[in-house]
C-alpha positions as semicolon CSV with decimal commas, in nm:
position;residue;x (nm);y (nm);z (nm)
1;M;-0,045;-0,019;0,014
2;G;0,140;0,363;-0,071
3;R;0,146;0,713;0,044
4;L;-0,104;0,900;0,033
5;I;0,079;1,309;0,026
6;V;-0,124;1,615;-0,048
7;I;0,017;1,917;-0,188
8;E;-0,212;2,241;-0,073
9;G;-0,135;2,613;-0,069
10;L;-0,265;2,925;-0,238
11;D;-0,362;3,018;-0,526
12;G;-0,003;3,064;-0,715
13;A;0,181;2,949;-0,405
14;G;0,381;2,672;-0,697
15;K;0,172;2,345;-0,610
16;N;0,187;2,244;-0,955
17;T;0,579;2,325;-1,015
18;M;0,697;2,121;-0,665
19;A;0,470;1,849;-0,739
20;R;0,639;1,822;-1,079
21;A;1,020;1,864;-0,890
22;V;0,868;1,613;-0,620
23;T;0,738;1,367;-0,878
24;E;1,115;1,356;-1,027
25;A;1,301;1,364;-0,757
26;L;1,132;1,062;-0,583
27;T;1,147;0,888;-0,931
28;E;1,513;0,912;-0,914
29;R;1,528;0,776;-0,591
30;G;1,372;0,446;-0,680
31;A;0,958;0,537;-0,583
32;R;0,650;0,478;-0,754
33;V;0,475;0,776;-0,786
34;I;0,144;0,822;-0,969
35;S;0,055;1,228;-0,987
36;R;-0,309;1,312;-0,973
37;A;-0,467;1,743;-0,886
38;F;-0,772;1,847;-0,809
39;P;-1,047;1,998;-0,932
40;R;-1,017;1,739;-1,220
41;Y;-1,120;2,009;-1,484
42;G;-1,248;1,849;-1,831
43;E;-1,266;1,483;-1,689
44;D;-1,554;1,541;-1,397
45;I;-1,917;1,686;-1,477
46;H;-1,886;1,856;-1,086
47;A;-1,524;2,009;-1,151
48;D;-1,650;2,224;-1,455
49;L;-1,965;2,324;-1,239
50;A;-1,740;2,431;-0,954
51;R;-1,533;2,587;-1,254
52;D;-1,854;2,720;-1,327
53;G;-1,922;2,906;-1,045
54;L;-1,617;3,028;-0,955
55;H;-1,634;3,232;-1,291
56;G;-1,994;3,323;-1,233
57;R;-2,154;3,060;-1,474
58;L;-2,398;2,867;-1,216
59;G;-2,619;3,243;-1,118
60;D;-2,633;3,252;-0,762
61;L;-2,495;2,878;-0,721
62;T;-2,152;3,074;-0,579
63;E;-2,304;3,273;-0,359
64;S;-2,347;2,947;-0,136
65;V;-2,050;2,823;0,000
66;N;-2,146;2,468;0,099
67;G;-2,283;2,422;-0,231
68;M;-1,984;2,508;-0,403
69;A;-1,799;2,296;-0,181
70;L;-1,972;1,990;-0,229
71;L;-1,897;2,053;-0,597
72;F;-1,592;1,998;-0,558
73;A;-1,588;1,749;-0,274
74;L;-1,890;1,540;-0,534
75;D;-1,535;1,581;-0,790
76;R;-1,298;1,350;-0,472
77;R;-1,581;1,103;-0,427
78;A;-1,601;1,032;-0,782
79;A;-1,186;1,015;-0,797
80;A;-1,177;0,779;-0,480
81;E;-1,210;0,446;-0,593
82;Q;-0,910;0,592;-0,894
83;L;-0,732;0,679;-0,585
84;R;-0,772;0,350;-0,358
85;A;-0,636;0,140;-0,737
86;D;-0,331;0,409;-0,800
87;L;-0,199;0,382;-0,357
88;D;-0,290;-0,040;-0,409
89;R;0,004;-0,004;-0,738
90;A;0,240;0,319;-0,576
91;D;0,501;0,393;-0,320
92;I;0,377;0,719;-0,349
93;V;0,043;0,898;-0,468
94;L;0,085;1,262;-0,490
95;V;-0,142;1,527;-0,469
96;D;-0,222;1,904;-0,573
97;R;-0,520;1,973;-0,403
98;Y;-0,741;1,770;-0,173
99;V;-1,006;1,797;0,074
100;A;-0,800;2,084;0,301
101;S;-0,837;2,267;0,022
102;N;-1,203;2,289;0,016
103;A;-1,194;2,372;0,361
104;A;-0,951;2,633;0,383
105;Y;-1,122;2,799;0,102
106;G;-1,506;2,777;0,218
107;A;-1,377;2,868;0,585
108;A;-1,244;3,163;0,474
109;R;-1,518;3,272;0,247
110;L;-1,755;3,260;0,554
111;R;-1,472;3,450;0,796
112;Q;-1,404;3,163;0,977
113;D;-1,063;2,993;1,151
114;A;-1,006;2,658;1,159
115;D;-1,215;2,596;1,501
116;G;-1,487;2,673;1,287
117;E;-1,788;2,476;1,200
118;F;-1,771;2,474;0,835
119;I;-1,389;2,229;0,871
120;D;-1,573;2,014;1,093
121;W;-1,871;1,979;0,795
122;V;-1,629;1,944;0,542
123;R;-1,449;1,667;0,746
124;A;-1,790;1,489;0,800
125;L;-1,860;1,521;0,413
126;E;-1,600;1,395;0,317
127;V;-1,425;1,201;0,520
128;D;-1,714;1,037;0,748
129;R;-2,004;1,059;0,462
130;F;-1,817;0,990;0,156
131;G;-1,492;0,779;0,270
132;I;-1,189;0,925;0,044
133;P;-0,914;0,848;0,162
134;V;-0,704;0,988;0,456
135;P;-0,385;1,169;0,326
136;D;-0,089;1,076;0,468
137;E;0,076;1,346;0,509
138;Q;0,002;1,734;0,389
139;L;0,274;1,979;0,295
140;L;0,155;2,316;0,290
141;L;0,372;2,607;0,031
142;R;0,347;2,904;0,211
143;V;0,390;3,179;0,020
144;P;0,320;3,606;0,110
145;V;0,015;3,687;-0,060
146;E;0,210;3,930;-0,223
147;V;0,340;3,669;-0,384
148;A;0,150;3,434;-0,485
149;A;-0,123;3,643;-0,627
150;D;0,201;3,849;-0,823
151;R;0,278;3,436;-0,972
152;A;-0,162;3,386;-1,051
153;R;-0,193;3,766;-1,234
154;S;0,146;3,635;-1,432
155;R;0,020;3,282;-1,492
156;E;-0,308;3,466;-1,617
157;S;-0,037;3,686;-1,847
158;D;0,122;3,435;-2,005
159;D;-0,162;3,185;-2,060
160;A;-0,511;3,285;-2,229
161;T;-0,681;3,031;-2,072
162;R;-0,571;3,011;-1,713
163;A;-0,751;3,330;-1,624
164;R;-0,797;3,431;-1,293
165;D;-1,179;3,271;-1,161
166;S;-1,338;3,451;-0,811
167;Y;-1,138;3,286;-0,574
168;E;-0,759;3,373;-0,719
169;S;-0,874;3,714;-0,758
170;D;-1,000;3,800;-0,435
171;D;-0,712;3,864;-0,210
172;S;-0,881;3,966;0,078
173;L;-0,981;3,591;0,019
174;Q;-0,676;3,496;-0,033
175;S;-0,529;3,651;0,282
176;R;-0,787;3,484;0,513
177;C;-0,728;3,115;0,349
178;G;-0,372;3,143;0,420
179;R;-0,443;3,217;0,743
180;V;-0,717;2,900;0,818
181;Y;-0,420;2,653;0,599
182;E;-0,192;2,802;0,894
183;Q;-0,412;2,679;1,153
184;L;-0,473;2,332;0,999
185;A;-0,102;2,247;0,983
186;E;-0,031;2,297;1,304
187;R;-0,336;2,131;1,453
188;N;-0,172;1,837;1,166
189;W;-0,563;1,843;1,053
190;L;-0,686;1,486;0,955
191;S;-0,264;1,364;0,913
192;P;0,072;1,561;1,019
193;W;0,172;1,839;0,780
194;R;0,504;2,010;0,713
195;V;0,528;2,342;0,602
196;V;0,731;2,460;0,272
197;D;0,915;2,787;0,196
198;G;0,727;2,867;-0,130
199;A;0,878;3,255;-0,184
200;G;1,275;3,079;-0,383
201;Q;1,287;2,813;-0,527
202;V;1,205;2,424;-0,396
203;D;1,427;2,193;-0,308
204;A;1,293;1,929;-0,379
205;A;1,589;1,669;-0,365
206;S;1,642;1,770;0,006
207;L;1,223;1,738;0,072
208;V;1,172;1,394;-0,072
209;V;1,467;1,232;0,165
210;T;1,182;1,248;0,474
211;L;0,895;1,108;0,235
């Protein structure tokens, strides 16, 4: 049975870049690695509906924090069987965003912290009710909100298909979400967390030694 390792962080933190570097470093050490990412845009109807909501194409549904969180959760529920199969055949299943993302962004939208009821609601929904695999370890890629925002804007400028959504373009939301992520990491929510400094280049080779 493999280990489920999750990378979390703000939009523009560099999660995708870190995931590629960690995958390469683990592979060089002989590990069998499978990489996944959520939301699964273009693969799952719930993810695609969530994307529509983030870009204002679902009417007032987007205003519902629980409604949007449910769409993201249903995407993971649909992928749960595949994740379990991945864990059966790989040493490491590395996931870019997972259930903590849903918890952090929803709590931030509601202006709650990690002790608020929304965090408990997400856990009850995704882990207890949907039975998605629980991470073995979660890595929080910590970057200043301003740096993450600049990276997201640069990504949007360089790639016309990567227009920022309503969450990504809300600097106040990103700031609150960053605080919730820090609290989740402090509490080792769902599993042990490790905080990785993402302001500069992440040393993936050193990081994977302890994974």
